[in-house]
N, C-alpha and C positions, 0 to 999 in steps of 0.2 A: 502494499499500498504505500502512497504518496500523502504525508501527513504534514498538516501545517501546525505547529503549537504557539499559542501566546501564553505569555505569564509575564506577571512583574518580575524583573532579572536583578533585583535587589535581595538583601537577607529575609527569608519568612519563608513560612512553609509552605505556601502553594507555588510559589518560585523554585524551591529545591524540589517537589514533588515532580513538579512540570518537567524540569531539566533531568532529573533522573529516570521520569518515565521516557523522555524521547531519548536518551542514552541507550537505554534498555531494549526500547524498539528496535533503534537501528542495528544493534546486535543481533537481532532477531531478523534482520534482512532488508527491514522498511525503510524508506527513504524518508527523513526528517526535515522540516526546514522551520526554524523558530525565527517568529516574527513579532520582534518588539524594540524598544526605542534605545536598549543597550545590550550587550552581550550576559546572558545570565550568568550569574557568578560562578555557579558550579560547571558551567563550561569553558572548563581550564585549559584542557587541551585537546589536541585534534582526535577526533571521533568520526571513522568510516560511516557514511552515509547520511552524515548531519551537516547542513548547512543554516548558517546565520544571515538574515537580511534585517539590515536596520530601518527603523522607522525615522523617516526624515522629517524635520519640524521645520515649519516656516515661520518666519520672525518679521512677517509684514506687519508696519505700526497700528494697522487699522483695527488690529485684532489685540482686544486688550488680555485674554487670556488663550494660552495656545490650543490648538485645536486637535488635540491628540487623538481623540477618538473618530475623528475624520479622515487622518494622515494615515491612523492604522487602519482603516476599511479600505483606503486606496490601497493601500500597501498588500492586501490581503488580495485584492483583485488582481494586482500586477502578479505577485508570487503562485497565484493560484491559476493564472493563465499561462504563464509562461513554464512553470515546473508540473502542470497538468496535475494539480493536486486531487485527491478522492476527497478530503476531508480536512475540517478543521477543527482542531481541540482548541478551546479556550478555556483557561483557567482563571477564576475570580470573573464573577458576575460583569461589574463595572469596571471599565466600560467596554471590557472584549466581548462577549456577547452580542452587546449591542453593534459593535462596527462589524462581528461577524455576519449579523442579519442583514446590514446594511450593503456587504458584499457579497452575500447571496443574493440579493435583489439586482445587485448590478451585473451579476454573472446570469441570471435566470436564463437568457436567451440565447448563452452560448454552451452553460454545463450546468447542472443541477449537483452543486457541492452541498455535502453536508454538514451540519453543527453539531458537535458535542460541546457540551457544557458542565465544566466540573466545579461545584461549589465546594469554599475550601471553610468557611465562617462568618467572617467579620463583614465579607460582602452581602450576608443574608440577614445577621443577627446585630448588625451596627450601621454600617454604610449605606444598606438598601434600604432600610426602615425610614429615612430622611425621606419627610413627604416631598421634596422634589426628585427624588429615586424611584419611589417606590411602585409608581406604573411602570417605569422604564424597565427594570427589574423585572416584575411580573411579566411584560410582554417579552422581554427578551428571552426570559427562562421558556413560556411556552411556545415561542416559535421557533427554539433549539429543537434539532432530529433526536437528540439523545441528551439527558441529564443525568448527573452522578453527583453524590455525595458523598463526604468522605467517612459519615457516620450515620446511624439509625437517628440519633439526636439531631442532626444537621437535616435530614430528611424531613422529620417530623417538625421542625420549626420552619421550613420553607413551606411546607405544604399549610400549614397554621397562619403564617405571618403574611401571606400573599396569595391565600386561597388559591393554590396550584392545581390546576385539573389535568395533570400530566404524569406519566411514569417516573419515578426517578429511582436508578438504581444505586446502591449502597457500594461503593467499593472503595474500601479503607487505602490509609496511607500505608506505605511498605519501605521495607528495610532491605538493605545487601546485607545478610547475615555474613556472608564471609569478608565483609570490610568490618560491618560492625561485631565485633567478636572478644570474648574474653581473653586478655593477655595479660603480660607479666612485665610492664616496664617500671622497674623498681626505682630506677635511677629519677624517672620524674616523679614517681611518689615520695620518694628522699627528698627531693628539693622542695615538693608543695608541704610536706609534713615532717621535717628534720628527726623531730622525737619520737615518731612512730603513731603521731595522733592519728583520728579516725578520718575521713575525709568526706564531707557531703557537697555536694555540687548542684548547681541550679543553671540552666541556660536559658536566656529569652530575648525579646526586643526591648527588654525594661521600659514596657508601657505599663500606664497604672492598672490595667487588667490583669498582668501578670502577676500583682500583687509581692513583689520581690521585696518589699519591706517585710511581709509577714515570714520570708526566708529566713530574713536577719532575726528576728523575734524568735521563731522557731531554734534558730543556731543557740540565741542567748541563753536559752533553756537547757540544751543538748549539753553545752560546754561546762555548764554548772555541774554536771553529771559524769561527763566522760571527755578526757582530753581529745580535743578536734579542731578542725579546720574547715572553712567555710569557702568555697571555691565558686567566683559569681563569674558566669561566662556572659559576654554580651554588651550590647549598648543600648543607649535609649534615653526619652526625656525623663524619666526616673532616678536616673545613675545618681545625678547629683544631690537628690534626696536620700538615696541610700546610703550615700559616703557620709552625708550627715549625720544618719542614722547611726552610724557605725561609731563615729566619734563619740557622740552622746552616749553610747552604752559601752563605751571605752573597749570595743572590741577589734580596734582596726589591725593589732597584732595577728590576730587570728582571722581575718577576713582578707581575701586577695580579689580584686577585681582585673580579670583578665584582660576584658574587651572582648571586641570580635576575634575569633580564633578560626583558623582552618584544622588546626590537629585535634579534633574532637574525640576521635576514637582514643587517643593518648590519655587525654584528661579524665575521659569517663572510665579507662582502664585503672586509673589512679584512684578512682572514687569507691566509697563503701554504698553510701545512700543518694539515691537522685530526688531532689524536692520539687513540687510543681504546684503549688498552693493557689493556682489561678482563679479568678472569679469566672473566667469564662473559656471554655476549650473545645473547639471542634472536634478535635481528634487527640491532639496530644504527640505530633512528630517525634519532641525531643524524649519525650518518655520512652517511646518505642526503642530510640535509639539507645538510651540507656539499659532498658530491658535485654536488647539484642545481645549486649556486652556482659550480661548476667548481675546487672547493678538492680536491688529492690528500688521500688518508688514508693514513695509518700505522697498523694496528691490529695486535693480538693474533690469533691465528687460533683463535681460539673460537668455538662456536655458528654462529648463522648469520652470523656476519661475512664468512667465505669466499664464501657464496651471495651475497654483496653487492657485496666489493670483487674486483676481478680482480686477483691478483698481478703487478706488474709491467707494470701498463696502467692502472690506475685508480688506483693507489697500491700499497702493499707490507704482507704479512704477516708475523709473527715470532712465535715462540714466547712463551706468556704469560711475563713478567717477563724477558725476553732485552733489557733496556735498550739493551745496547750495539750489538746488530744495528739495534734500531727508531731509534737516533740515528743511526747509519751511513746508513740509507734516508732519513733526513730530510735528511743534508748532501749526499748524492748528488742529490735533488730540487732543493735551494736552490743547489745550484753548476753544475747543467747547465741552462742556461735552456731549451736544445730539447727536454730530456726532459720538463721541468716543463711545458712549453705543450702537449705532447703527453698528456700524463696529466692535466692539466686538462680538455683537449677531451673525453677519454674519459670521463673523471667525470662531465662535463654530459649528455654523450650517453647514457650508460647509465642515468642517471635518469631522462631524460625517456622514452628509448624503452621502458624495463621498468618504473618504478615510477611513472610520472606517474598522477594522480588518475584520467585518463579512459581508462587501461587497467585500472586494480585495482578501481574501485569498480561497474563492470559484471559483476565477478567475484560479488560480494556480490549483487549484483541476480539473477543468475543463481542463486545457491544460493537465494535467497530463495522465487523462482518453483520450484524444484525441491522445496521441502520442503513451499511451500504446496499444491502439486500432488499430492503423495504419499499 
């Protein structure tokens, strides 16, 4: 198949999943054409059967705001015509699904290009609910030839919030379990915890919805009981507040801010527990990456996280903001070696047996074939 993929190219779950999906499809012999305003950050090396097409933006002074959605639609038409694409797979509803619909209409006299829209989360639960966007999101979803959501939670939210009358396939996010796997990078662990302390890790975009300050407050209680270090990976608008909280709690010597990092596997393999106390998570890709490395997860009970994490089996789940209970769960894991080993093994097993790319990628291929055959 010849597939056009559009995603946001920056850090974020939707861009990661879209890029990894394209790379895996290319390895399976499909021709993949990424269409976006910048090279996706996970597309760092040459991959056979993968081509990138940059959307060029006009700086004409009449337009006060950049017209990205229109420029994207125009580029989709150009690539679809020249490369003879079979379908466009767009990730994140706004504005990608709208641009794809416009491209489809522009091409209708020449070819019937199909549109697959994958919903990832905030495009449905936050941005799309803005009154100025809601009708557009609903229209774009219903005009897509196929729609997927990364969790049952997100599917139900979409149907409820937008009164969608269309089939939505749940296809979860996936992991390369050969890359994200348990390892023993002792040197890196010794660097992070030179006195043999336990290591807690959190990775996110440091937005308010991630509740990174809760992570610090969980750690504050854990470190009173167990010598520990907290490693915070990522960057975003709440980082300054988090750094202030560390100073306020006098924890600066025990908490390391690493910023954005590419070497996530090495960091996870140095960890003992992964924390994700989010206010909203449509899936929880960061938690899956940790589980695949055999790291138990302590999370909030929101969104798609309960579909990923098995309570009292691969980790623990608590109510949003229940810092005390989450800390109790972490301490329980770190002081019970037998339980910890079991949870670690269960986490790895669930990641490999349910969410490995070899299981999930064929789900997308089956959907493509179904849509193209309709």
